[in-house]
N, C-alpha and C positions, 0 to 999 in steps of 0.2 A: 384517479388522481395522477398528476404528473409531478415527479419529485426530481429536483436537480441536486445531485450530490456535490456540494461545494466544500466538503470537509476534507480539504487537501492536506492530509497529515503525514504523508510519506516523506521521510527525510530526503532532501535533495530535490524535491519537486516544488515548483513555484509558478508553473505555467497558468494554472487556473486563476491565480491572483492577478496576473497580467491581463488575462481575458476579461475578468470581472471589472478591473479598473479601467481598461481602455476600450473594451468591446462588449459591454453589458447588454446593449440593444440586440446584438447578434445572438447572445445566449437566450435572452427572453423571447426572441423571435422563434428560435428553435423549439422552445417549450410550447409556444403557441401553436406552431405547426403540428407538434406531437398531439396536443390537445384536440386539434381539429380532426386529426386522423382517428383517434380512439374515442372521441366524444366526451372528454373530460371537461369538467367545469371549474376545477380548482387546481392550481399549481403551487408548489412549495419549494423554496430554495433553502437547503440546510447549509448555512454559512459557517465555516470554521471559526471557532471562538477567537483565534488569533487574528482574524481578518475583520474584527469589529470596526476598524477604522474605515472600512468600505461600506458599512451599513447605511449611513445617511445618503451617500452618493447613489447607492443602488435603489434606495427608496425614492429618490428624486427622479431617477430614470423611469421607474415604474409609474410615478405620478404623471410624467410627461407622456408616456405611452397611453395612459388612460385618457388624457386630454385630447390626444390625437385619434382616439377611437380604436387603438390597437390592443386595448385590454378592456374588460368590463362586459357590459351587456350589448349584444348586437354588434360585434366587432366588424368594422368596415361596412356597417349597414346591413350585414347579413343576419336576418332574423333567426334566432335560435342558436347563434354562435356566441355563447357566453363563456368567458374564461377570464380568470384573474389570478394573480400571483401574490403570495405573501412570503416574507423572509423570516426564518427561524434561526436564531443564533445558537451555535453549539457552545460547549464549555471546554473544548480542548482535548477531548478523549480521542485517541487514535482509533480505537475500536469502532467508533461511530462512522468511520469510512466504509465499514461493511454494511451492505444495504439493509439487512434486516435489523441490525443494531441501530442504524440511523432511524428507521421507522419507529422502533421502540422509543428512542429519544424524542422523536417528533410527538409521540403520544403522551409524553410526560413521564415515561418510565425510565429506569436505569438502562443505559445503552449496552445491552447484552444481546448477542446474536440469537435469533430464533432457530427452532428446529425446522429444517426444510427437507422435503415438501411439507406444506404448500409454499410455493414461491410467491414473491410479491405480485407478479402479474396475475395471480389468481386470488391471493388473499394478502393484501399489503396494508397500507395506511387505513386505519379504522375498519379493517377486515374487508376492504374493497380492492378491486383490481388496481394495481399501481405500477406505473412505469418509472423505474429509477435509472437515470443515466447521469454521467458526470458532465462537467461544464464544457469540456472540449467536444463531447459528442453532440450536445445540443447546438453548439456553435457551428459544427460541421453540417448538421442537419439543415440549418437555415441556409447555408451556402449551397447545399445540394438542391434544396427546393428552389433556389433562385437560378442556379446555373445548369441544373440537370445532372443526373447521375453519371453521364458519359464523361463529363469534364473531371469528375472526381476519380472515377475508375481508370482514367487514362494514366494516372500515376500509380507507382507501387509495383507489386508483383502479382501474379495471377491469384495467389492465395491471400495476399494482404494488399488490398487496393487502397489508394488514397495517400494522404500525407499524415505526418505525426509531429506534434510539438514536443521538442526535447528541452528539458531544463538542464543546461550544462553548468556545472560548478566544480570547484576544487582546484587542482594544480594546472591551470591553463591561463593563457594570456587574454582570452576573450570569452569570459563566462557570459551566460545569458540565455535567452529563448531562441531556439533555432527550429524552423519548420523544414522538415526533410521528408522526401518521399520514402515510403516503405521500400526496403531493399537496399538502402544505403548501408555501407559497411561502417563498422566502428572506427576504422582507420580514417575514413573520409571525414567523419565528424571531428576526430582529433586534429586533423590538419586544419579544418575550418576554425576551430576554437584555439589554435595555437598550442597544441599539446603533443607534438610529434614524439617527445621523449617520455611519454607516459609509461608507467610500469603496470598499471592495473586500472580497470574501470568497473564501477558498480552500476549495473544497468537495472533500472526499475527500483532503486532504493534497497534498503536492507533485506526486504522480502524477495528481492529479485535474484539476479545472477551476477556473481563476481567473475570477471574474466581477466586472464593474465595477458601480457604482451604477446604471447604466442597465439592468441585467438582474435587479434584485431581485424582479421578479414571476415569475421562472422557478420551477419547482416541483422539490422533491426527489422524484424518481421515476425508475425505470429508463428511461422514455421521454424524460426531459429531463435531469435532473442526478442520475445514479447516484452513490452515495457509500458508502464503507466506514465512514463515521461522523464523520470530521474536519470541523470547521466553524470555520475560523480567520478572525477578524474583523480588518480593518485600517482605521484611521481615516485622515483626510486628512493627518495628520501623518506617516504612514508613507511611506517612499520605496519604491515598488513595484519599482524596479530592484534595490535592495539586498535586498528580499525574494526576488526571483528569483535573485539572485547567491548568496544563502545556500543556496538549494535546489540550485544547481549544485554547490556544495561537498559537500552531503549526498550527491548521487547519485554523484559521483566517488569519494567515500570508501567508499560502500556497494556499488559494483559488484564483483561476485565475481571479475572478470577472466577468466571462462571464454571469452567471445567477444571478438574484436578490435573489432568495431564499438562495443560498449558500453564496453569497457576504455579505448579510445582516444577515442571520441566524447565520453564524459562528461568526460574530462580536458580535451579541447579546448574544450568549452563553458565549463568552469570557468575555464580560462586566458584565454579571450576576454573573459569577463565581468570578470575581474580587470584585463585590459588596458583595457577601457572605463572601469572605475572609476578607473584611474590617469590618465585623460584622454588616452590614446594610441590610442584606437580610431577607426575610420572607418566609412563606409557599407559598405565592402567587408567588414568584420568582421560587420556585421549580416547581410549576405547569406550569408556563410559559415556562420553559426549556423543559418540556415534550411536550408542544404544538409546540414548535420550532422543536423538533425532528420529529413530524408528518409532519410538513410542508416540512422539508428537505427530508424526505423519499418519499413524494408524488410529490414534485415539483422540486427538484434539478436536474440539467442537467446530472450529471455524478456520479460515485461512491464516489468521495470525499465528496460531499454534503450528499449523502445517508448515509454515515457512520460517519459523523462529530460529531454527538451527541452520538455515542456509548459510549465513555468513561464516559460521564456525567450520562447518563441514567443507565448504568450498575453499576457504583459505587454507585449511589443513591439507587439502589435496593439491592445490596449485602453488602454495608457498610454504612447503613443509619446513624449510630452514627457519622460518619465523617461530615455529613451535619447538623444533628440536633443540635450539639453543637455550630454551627455558626449562627443559626437563631435567630433573634430578637423575643422576646416574646411580641407580640402585642395583644391588645384587639380587634383589627379589622383587616380585610383583605383589603389592599389598592385596589381600583378599578380604571379603566381608566375613566378620566373625559372628555367625548366627547365635551361638551359645551366649556370647557376651552381650549381644543385643537383647536377648530374651531374659537375661539374668534378673533384671529389675522386676519384670512382670511376674516371673516365677516367685520372687520373694514376696511381692504384694499379695499374690493369690494363694501362697502357701502350697503350691504344687511342685512336685518333683518327679512325677510319673513320666513315662517315656513319651506321652503325648503332649506334654506341656511345652 
């Protein structure tokens, strides 16, 4: 199977919507090229629920391609080259952007990530080998098939060839979609979009990297700042604590609840940030959030949990003043009272021995 991941749920990313709205033929062509290479007969587009307004338009593009012999049986008169595409509409769950959760959803199950291995290319949709790529990848594949790999690899860096679509939003004069070669600096993008006075940029959405104004000479590339496309600009007027706090609410809401570290960890991060916002936090809470980060990194089931603490930890490191001004000035550090926590259980069980 060939599956197109059009579940563009990362905050700050909207490039796939533009590609599907304006260049759907290119995306479907890339899927068809992929099918020809791997011998697939069926393609599926998993469309983000919030993009349901594009559904009828995409169906009409598919119908036109069938009429022209670009989909269906015997594509372009080649016997045995049979391939068709259907569209499945998601229901708005962020976790379904993870490829195995997406496949679970396609199969009519709750969108929860699978244990891997096996990976989808061995055991994917309906337990068959499945290629899962996003909208931009299939669009690029179609252009590479048309123009050749040399034209694509002429752009970028030795480790990151080609170009990348960037969804620029936030505090800038010219937000929108920008196509840039890999290797471009953050500063160059800020100049292009009219945000020379930016204070921070969130690259690749909440799960990505928050960089301060001191890091604007870093480059967009796999070897430095990899990105799914989001590029959120923040001016000096923005409170980076509130930015991070907003992201913790997002992750707590979007956790699928499959694993305890993520289900509980994201809620604890959100609650602790709310506590700091209310002026009731301390240095102890700051340390606890760092501990939660390590638990999420080591024990969460999928990438959502692994990256959920990124906004908090990165803003704590790069914008410490945003946190310091919210801390209570205590003469002591609160500690966990184990005896107090166990007192109710001891009362219920009637135990008072040293092991209780």
